[in-house]
C-alpha positions as CSV (number, residue, x, y, z in Angstrom):
1,X,37.3,-12.7,18.3
2,X,36.6,-13.3,14.6
3,X,39.2,-10.8,13.1
4,X,42.0,-10.7,15.6
5,X,44.7,-9.4,13.3
6,X,42.5,-6.8,11.7
7,X,41.3,-5.6,15.2
8,X,44.9,-5.4,16.4
9,X,46.0,-3.4,13.3
10,X,42.9,-1.1,13.6
11,X,43.9,-0.4,17.2
12,X,47.4,0.6,15.9
13,X,45.9,2.8,13.3
14,X,43.9,4.7,15.9
15,X,47.1,5.4,17.7
16,X,48.8,6.6,14.6
17,X,46.1,8.2,12.4
18,X,43.2,10.5,13.5
19,X,40.0,8.5,13.1
20,X,42.0,5.3,12.4
21,X,41.7,5.8,8.6
22,X,42.8,8.3,6.0
23,X,39.2,8.7,4.6
24,X,36.2,9.1,7.0
25,X,34.1,6.8,4.8
26,X,36.7,4.0,5.4
27,X,36.7,4.5,9.1
28,X,36.1,1.6,11.6
29,X,33.0,3.6,12.8
30,X,31.4,2.8,9.4
31,X,31.5,-1.0,10.2
32,X,30.3,-3.2,13.0
33,X,32.7,-3.2,16.0
34,X,35.3,-5.9,15.8
35,X,34.4,-6.5,12.1
36,X,36.3,-3.9,10.3
37,X,38.7,-5.9,8.1
38,X,42.2,-4.4,7.4
39,X,42.9,-5.4,3.8
40,X,46.1,-6.7,2.2
41,X,45.2,-7.2,-1.5
42,X,42.5,-7.4,-4.1
43,X,41.9,-9.2,-7.4
44,X,38.9,-8.5,-9.6
45,X,35.9,-8.0,-7.2
46,X,37.5,-10.0,-4.3
47,X,39.7,-8.6,-1.4
48,X,41.6,-10.4,1.4
49,X,42.3,-9.1,4.9
50,X,45.2,-9.7,7.3
51,X,43.2,-12.5,8.9
52,X,43.3,-14.3,5.5
53,X,39.6,-14.0,5.0
54,X,38.3,-13.4,1.5
55,X,35.3,-11.1,0.6
56,X,33.3,-10.1,-2.4
57,X,33.7,-6.3,-2.2
58,X,31.2,-3.6,-3.1
59,X,31.7,0.1,-3.2
60,X,35.0,-0.7,-4.9
61,X,37.3,1.9,-3.5
62,X,34.6,4.5,-2.9
63,X,33.4,3.9,-6.4
64,X,36.8,4.5,-7.9
65,X,37.4,1.0,-9.3
66,X,35.1,0.1,-12.3
67,X,37.4,-2.4,-14.0
68,X,38.2,-4.5,-10.9
69,X,41.3,-4.6,-8.7
70,X,44.6,-5.3,-10.4
71,X,43.2,-4.9,-13.9
72,X,45.9,-6.3,-16.2
73,X,45.9,-3.3,-18.7
74,X,46.2,-0.8,-15.9
75,X,48.8,-2.8,-14.0
76,X,50.9,-3.1,-17.2
77,X,50.6,0.6,-18.0
78,X,51.6,1.7,-14.5
79,X,54.5,-0.8,-14.4
80,X,55.9,0.6,-17.6
81,X,55.5,4.2,-16.4
82,X,57.1,3.7,-13.0
83,X,60.2,2.1,-14.7
84,X,60.6,5.2,-16.8
85,X,60.4,7.7,-14.0
86,X,57.4,9.3,-12.4
87,X,57.9,13.0,-11.9
88,X,60.0,15.5,-13.8
89,X,60.7,19.2,-14.0
90,X,59.0,19.7,-17.3
91,X,55.8,18.3,-18.9
92,X,56.1,14.9,-20.5
93,X,54.8,13.6,-23.8
94,X,52.4,11.5,-21.7
95,X,50.6,14.6,-20.6
96,X,49.9,15.5,-24.2
97,X,48.6,12.0,-25.0
98,X,46.5,11.9,-21.8
99,X,44.9,15.3,-22.5
100,X,44.1,14.3,-26.1
101,X,42.6,11.0,-24.8
102,X,40.5,13.0,-22.3
103,X,39.2,15.5,-24.7
104,X,38.3,12.8,-27.2
105,X,36.4,10.9,-24.5
106,X,34.7,14.1,-23.3
107,X,34.2,16.1,-26.5
108,X,32.0,18.6,-24.7
109,X,35.1,20.0,-23.0
110,X,37.7,22.2,-24.8
111,X,40.6,22.1,-22.3
112,X,41.6,19.9,-19.4
113,X,44.0,20.1,-16.4
114,X,44.9,17.1,-14.3
115,X,45.2,16.8,-10.6
116,X,45.3,14.1,-7.9
117,X,41.9,14.3,-6.1
118,X,38.4,15.5,-6.7
119,X,38.3,18.2,-4.1
120,X,41.1,20.1,-5.8
121,X,39.2,20.2,-9.0
122,X,35.8,21.2,-7.6
123,X,37.5,24.0,-5.6
124,X,39.4,25.1,-8.7
125,X,36.1,25.2,-10.6
126,X,34.6,27.5,-7.9
127,X,37.7,29.7,-8.1
128,X,37.5,30.0,-11.8
129,X,33.8,30.8,-11.7
130,X,34.3,33.5,-9.0
131,X,37.1,35.1,-11.1
132,X,35.1,35.0,-14.3
133,X,31.9,36.4,-12.8
134,X,33.3,38.7,-10.1
135,X,30.9,37.1,-7.6
136,X,31.5,35.1,-4.5
137,X,28.3,33.2,-3.7
138,X,27.9,29.5,-4.7
139,X,24.8,27.5,-5.3
140,X,25.4,23.9,-4.3
141,X,22.9,21.1,-4.9
142,X,21.8,19.1,-1.8
143,X,23.8,16.0,-2.8
144,X,26.2,14.0,-0.7
145,X,29.6,15.5,-1.2
146,X,31.7,17.9,-3.3
147,X,34.9,18.8,-1.6
148,X,37.0,18.6,1.6
149,X,37.7,22.3,1.3
150,X,36.1,25.0,3.4
151,X,33.6,26.3,0.9
152,X,31.8,23.0,1.0
153,X,32.7,21.4,4.4
154,X,31.4,24.5,6.0
155,X,27.9,23.5,4.9
156,X,28.1,20.2,6.7
157,X,27.8,19.1,10.3
158,X,31.6,18.7,10.6
159,X,32.3,22.4,10.2
160,X,34.5,23.1,13.3
161,X,37.3,25.6,12.5
162,X,35.7,26.8,9.2
163,X,34.6,30.4,8.7
164,X,31.1,31.1,7.3
165,X,31.0,30.8,3.5
166,X,28.5,32.3,1.0
167,X,27.2,28.9,-0.1
168,X,23.5,28.3,-0.8
169,X,22.0,24.8,-1.0
170,X,19.2,24.0,-3.4
171,X,17.1,20.8,-3.9
172,X,17.6,18.5,-6.9
173,X,14.9,18.3,-9.6
174,X,13.4,21.6,-8.5
175,X,14.1,24.2,-11.2
176,X,11.9,26.8,-9.6
177,X,13.9,26.6,-6.3
178,X,17.1,27.2,-8.2
179,X,15.5,30.1,-10.2
180,X,14.6,31.8,-6.9
181,X,18.0,31.3,-5.5
182,X,19.7,32.7,-8.6
183,X,17.3,35.7,-8.5
184,X,17.9,36.5,-4.8
185,X,21.7,36.1,-4.8
186,X,24.6,37.0,-7.1
187,X,25.7,33.4,-7.7
188,X,29.1,32.8,-9.3
189,X,28.4,29.1,-10.1
190,X,25.9,26.2,-9.7
191,X,27.7,23.0,-8.5
192,X,25.8,19.7,-8.8
193,X,25.8,16.1,-10.0
194,X,23.8,15.7,-13.1
195,X,22.4,12.5,-11.6
196,X,23.0,10.4,-8.5
197,X,22.5,6.8,-7.4
198,X,19.0,7.6,-6.3
199,X,18.2,10.7,-8.4
200,X,17.6,10.7,-12.1
201,X,16.8,14.0,-13.7
202,X,13.2,14.6,-14.5
203,X,12.4,15.4,-18.1
204,X,13.7,18.8,-19.0
205,X,15.3,19.5,-15.6
206,X,18.9,19.7,-16.6
207,X,18.0,21.8,-19.7
208,X,16.2,24.2,-17.3
209,X,19.3,24.3,-15.1
210,X,21.4,25.1,-18.1
211,X,19.0,27.9,-19.2
212,X,18.8,29.4,-15.7
213,X,22.6,29.6,-15.5
214,X,22.8,31.3,-18.9
215,X,20.0,33.7,-17.9
216,X,21.6,34.7,-14.6
217,X,25.2,34.6,-15.8
218,X,26.2,31.8,-13.5
219,X,28.8,29.1,-14.4
220,X,27.4,25.6,-14.5
221,X,29.7,23.0,-12.9
222,X,28.9,19.3,-13.1
223,X,30.6,17.0,-10.6
224,X,31.4,13.8,-12.6
225,X,33.4,12.0,-9.9
226,X,30.9,9.1,-9.7
227,X,29.0,9.4,-12.9
228,X,32.2,9.7,-15.0
229,X,33.1,6.2,-16.4
230,X,30.2,4.7,-14.4
231,X,27.2,6.2,-16.3
232,X,29.3,6.4,-19.4
233,X,33.0,7.1,-20.3
234,X,31.8,10.6,-21.3
235,X,30.0,11.1,-18.0
236,X,26.5,12.1,-17.2
237,X,26.7,15.0,-19.6
238,X,27.0,12.6,-22.5
239,X,24.0,10.5,-21.2
240,X,21.6,13.4,-20.7
241,X,22.9,15.7,-23.5
242,X,23.5,18.8,-21.4
243,X,26.9,20.5,-21.5
244,X,28.2,22.2,-18.4
245,X,30.7,25.1,-18.5
246,X,33.1,23.1,-16.3
247,X,33.2,19.5,-15.1
248,X,35.2,17.8,-12.4
249,X,36.4,14.2,-12.7
250,X,38.3,11.6,-10.7
251,X,37.7,8.2,-9.1
252,X,37.2,5.6,-11.9
253,X,39.2,7.6,-14.5
254,X,42.3,5.9,-13.1
255,X,40.6,2.7,-11.9
256,X,41.7,3.6,-8.4
257,X,45.0,5.0,-9.3
258,X,45.0,8.7,-8.1
259,X,44.1,11.1,-10.8
260,X,41.5,13.7,-11.3
261,X,40.7,16.4,-13.9
262,X,39.0,19.8,-14.3
263,X,37.7,20.3,-17.8
264,X,35.5,22.8,-19.7
265,X,35.2,25.9,-21.8
266,X,38.4,27.3,-23.2
267,X,37.7,30.9,-22.1
268,X,37.2,29.9,-18.5
269,X,40.2,27.5,-18.4
270,X,42.5,30.0,-19.9
271,X,42.0,32.3,-17.0
272,X,44.6,30.1,-15.3
273,X,46.8,30.0,-18.4
274,X,48.9,32.3,-20.6
275,X,46.3,33.3,-23.1
276,X,44.6,35.9,-21.1
277,X,44.9,39.7,-20.6
278,X,43.0,39.7,-17.2
279,X,44.4,38.9,-13.8
280,X,45.2,35.2,-13.7
281,X,43.7,32.5,-11.6
282,X,46.0,30.2,-9.6
283,X,44.7,27.0,-11.2
284,X,45.8,23.5,-10.1
285,X,49.5,24.0,-9.8
286,X,50.5,20.8,-8.0
287,X,53.7,18.7,-7.7
288,X,51.9,15.4,-8.4
289,X,49.2,16.5,-10.8
290,X,51.2,15.4,-13.9
291,X,53.0,12.4,-12.4
292,X,53.1,9.6,-14.9
293,X,51.4,6.7,-13.0
294,X,48.0,8.4,-12.9
295,X,48.2,9.5,-16.5
296,X,49.3,6.0,-17.7
297,X,46.5,4.4,-15.7
298,X,44.0,6.8,-17.2
299,X,45.1,6.1,-20.7
300,X,44.7,2.3,-20.0
301,X,41.2,2.9,-18.7
302,X,40.3,4.9,-21.8
303,X,41.6,2.1,-24.1
304,X,39.6,-0.5,-22.1
305,X,36.4,1.6,-22.4
306,X,37.0,1.9,-26.2
307,X,37.6,-1.8,-26.8
308,X,35.3,-3.3,-24.1
309,X,31.9,-2.5,-22.5
310,X,32.6,-2.0,-18.7
311,X,29.4,0.1,-18.3
312,X,27.3,-2.7,-19.8
313,X,29.0,-5.3,-17.6
314,X,28.3,-3.2,-14.5
315,X,24.7,-2.7,-15.5
316,X,24.2,-6.4,-16.1
317,X,25.8,-7.5,-12.8
318,X,24.0,-4.8,-10.9
319,X,20.6,-5.7,-12.4
320,X,21.1,-9.4,-11.7
321,X,22.2,-8.6,-8.1
322,X,19.3,-6.2,-7.5
323,X,16.7,-8.6,-8.8
324,X,18.1,-11.6,-6.8
325,X,18.6,-9.7,-3.5
326,X,15.1,-8.2,-3.8
327,X,13.5,-11.6,-4.2
328,X,15.5,-13.1,-1.3
329,X,14.3,-10.3,0.9
330,X,10.7,-10.7,-0.2
331,X,10.9,-14.4,0.4
332,X,12.3,-13.8,3.9
333,X,9.5,-11.4,4.8
334,X,11.8,-8.4,5.0
335,X,11.1,-6.9,1.5
336,X,9.6,-3.8,3.1
337,X,12.6,-3.3,5.3
338,X,15.6,-4.1,3.2
339,X,15.5,-2.6,-0.3
340,X,18.0,-2.3,-3.1
341,X,17.7,1.1,-4.8
342,X,19.3,3.1,-7.5
343,X,21.0,2.7,-10.9
344,X,22.2,-0.9,-11.2
345,X,25.8,0.1,-11.6
346,X,25.6,2.2,-8.5
347,X,23.1,0.6,-6.2
348,X,22.7,1.1,-2.5
349,X,20.6,-0.7,0.1
350,X,18.3,0.8,2.7
351,X,17.6,-0.7,6.1
352,X,14.4,0.0,8.1
353,X,13.4,-1.1,11.6
354,X,10.2,-2.7,12.6
355,X,8.3,0.6,12.5
356,X,9.5,1.3,9.0
357,X,12.0,4.0,10.0
358,X,15.6,4.2,8.7
359,X,17.8,2.5,11.3
360,X,21.6,2.6,11.8
361,X,21.3,-0.3,14.2
362,X,19.5,-2.5,11.7
363,X,22.0,-1.4,9.0
364,X,24.8,-2.5,11.2
365,X,23.2,-5.8,11.8
366,X,22.9,-6.3,8.1
367,X,26.5,-5.3,7.5
368,X,27.6,-7.6,10.3
369,X,25.9,-10.7,8.8
370,X,27.2,-9.9,5.3
371,X,30.8,-9.6,6.6
372,X,30.5,-12.8,8.5
373,X,29.4,-14.5,5.3
374,X,32.2,-13.0,3.1
375,X,30.6,-9.9,1.6
376,X,32.2,-6.5,2.3
377,X,30.5,-3.3,1.4
378,X,28.4,-0.4,2.6
379,X,26.5,-0.6,-0.7
380,X,25.9,-2.8,-3.7
381,X,28.0,-0.7,-6.0
382,X,29.5,-3.1,-8.5
383,X,32.4,-3.2,-11.0
384,X,32.8,-4.8,-14.4
385,X,34.8,-7.5,-12.6
386,X,31.9,-8.8,-10.6
387,X,31.2,-12.3,-12.0
388,X,28.1,-14.4,-11.7
389,X,29.9,-16.4,-9.0
390,X,30.5,-13.2,-7.1
391,X,26.8,-12.3,-7.4
392,X,25.7,-15.8,-6.4
393,X,27.9,-15.7,-3.3
394,X,26.4,-12.3,-2.4
395,X,22.9,-13.5,-2.8
396,X,23.6,-16.5,-0.5
397,X,25.1,-14.2,2.1
398,X,22.0,-12.0,1.9
399,X,19.8,-15.0,2.4
400,X,21.6,-15.8,5.6
401,X,21.6,-12.2,6.7
402,X,17.9,-11.9,6.0
403,X,17.1,-14.7,8.5
404,X,18.8,-12.8,11.3
405,X,17.2,-9.5,10.2
406,X,13.8,-11.2,10.3
407,X,14.4,-12.3,13.9
408,X,15.4,-8.7,14.9
409,X,12.2,-7.4,13.3
410,X,10.1,-9.9,15.1
411,X,11.8,-8.9,18.4
412,X,11.5,-5.2,17.5
413,X,15.2,-4.8,18.4
414,X,18.7,-5.8,17.4
415,X,19.5,-6.6,21.1
416,X,21.2,-9.9,21.5
417,X,22.0,-10.1,17.7
418,X,24.2,-7.1,17.1
419,X,27.8,-7.2,18.3
420,X,28.7,-3.8,19.7
421,X,27.4,-0.3,18.8
422,X,25.7,0.7,15.6
423,X,27.6,2.5,12.9
424,X,27.3,6.3,12.6
425,X,27.3,8.9,9.8
426,X,30.8,9.5,8.5
427,X,30.4,13.2,8.6
428,X,29.0,14.2,12.0
429,X,29.7,16.9,14.6
430,X,31.0,14.7,17.4
431,X,32.9,11.5,17.7
432,X,29.9,10.1,19.6
433,X,28.1,7.7,19.2
434,X,31.2,5.8,18.1
435,X,33.8,7.6,20.2
436,X,36.7,5.3,21.1
437,X,35.7,3.5,24.3
438,X,39.2,4.0,25.7
439,X,42.3,5.9,24.5
440,X,44.5,3.7,22.3
441,X,47.2,2.2,24.4
442,X,50.8,3.5,23.6
């Protein structure tokens, strides 16, 4: 067994935690069997597991870490904050400073309210839109993920226990489809990412979305969880020049420290405040929303983005990695089967079988060979901490993985090369095809 301590701890996790992880995307079913490292620490772009193996990490905390693990400025800010107390019965001066920092960084917003996770903020945005418009239906773009709450999860395969919700999907980059949906239904809000790892807006598309929302009286909500502080500190709205009514933030705004934000138009945000004469909206009233560690981390992130160029560093590292991996795959004869796609700072890889079809089995084989060579990641999403040495190590790992992948293509199968069962989609209806083979022992 290659990772005995990790495997033992993973077994314990399955006895203690449903799914063996607190986030489905972090589950052992997302990794080759027996090769799901349980981590102990990280520094920069490297992480270490309980078996004392070191990896170059990609994905970086589900895209929440852009400055690197243990960034000195963030560590110093959080250390100072924890020593002064973390949670109080009244607002702190830190809340004022953090709100001013946010609205300076995102000048398209007029007010902001902090929370702890992205789902809370997207759900709050939907609640505000429903209250403001008097409508219940929601238009949601066919993009990967927006919330763990019923209004969105009810639209996925993993919808057990969730009542039907008036949520209508629409395709990205198709203004006509959105126009038809807005015409046929009384839509309270349009929820979407302005761009994604594999989807840049076509010329004029976002302007059309903005105009359609105005015409039909719908609230436009941008999810900036991934694009915020990765496309730019001011998010995708600052890159593409289209201002939403509300926007939802999280992930990299704290460099992995839990903090999120809902921001937007004053008249909408005040529906949850004290400057309104209509029935109030219950808006993000949480115990831990204003705790000081997240706010201090956020302020340190803002200062770093103002004095350094993390976005540029990610773009450079991602471009170098994409170009080198692409060349390695071409040289190995698998260039038509393993491809690196997307924005350099947010790249993914695709894995195709011998027939050219997407394959979980071939993906698992590729992940397996990368992990064995010291690279951990379900993507090639970089951080500003990824050095040339980290990229070179990754390219060498891909070179070795490509040789094994080529053998599988030649054989038409991963049989004899893959250890265990293939990975499976994180959000799926049943535990199969990665159901635990036996109940965890007590």
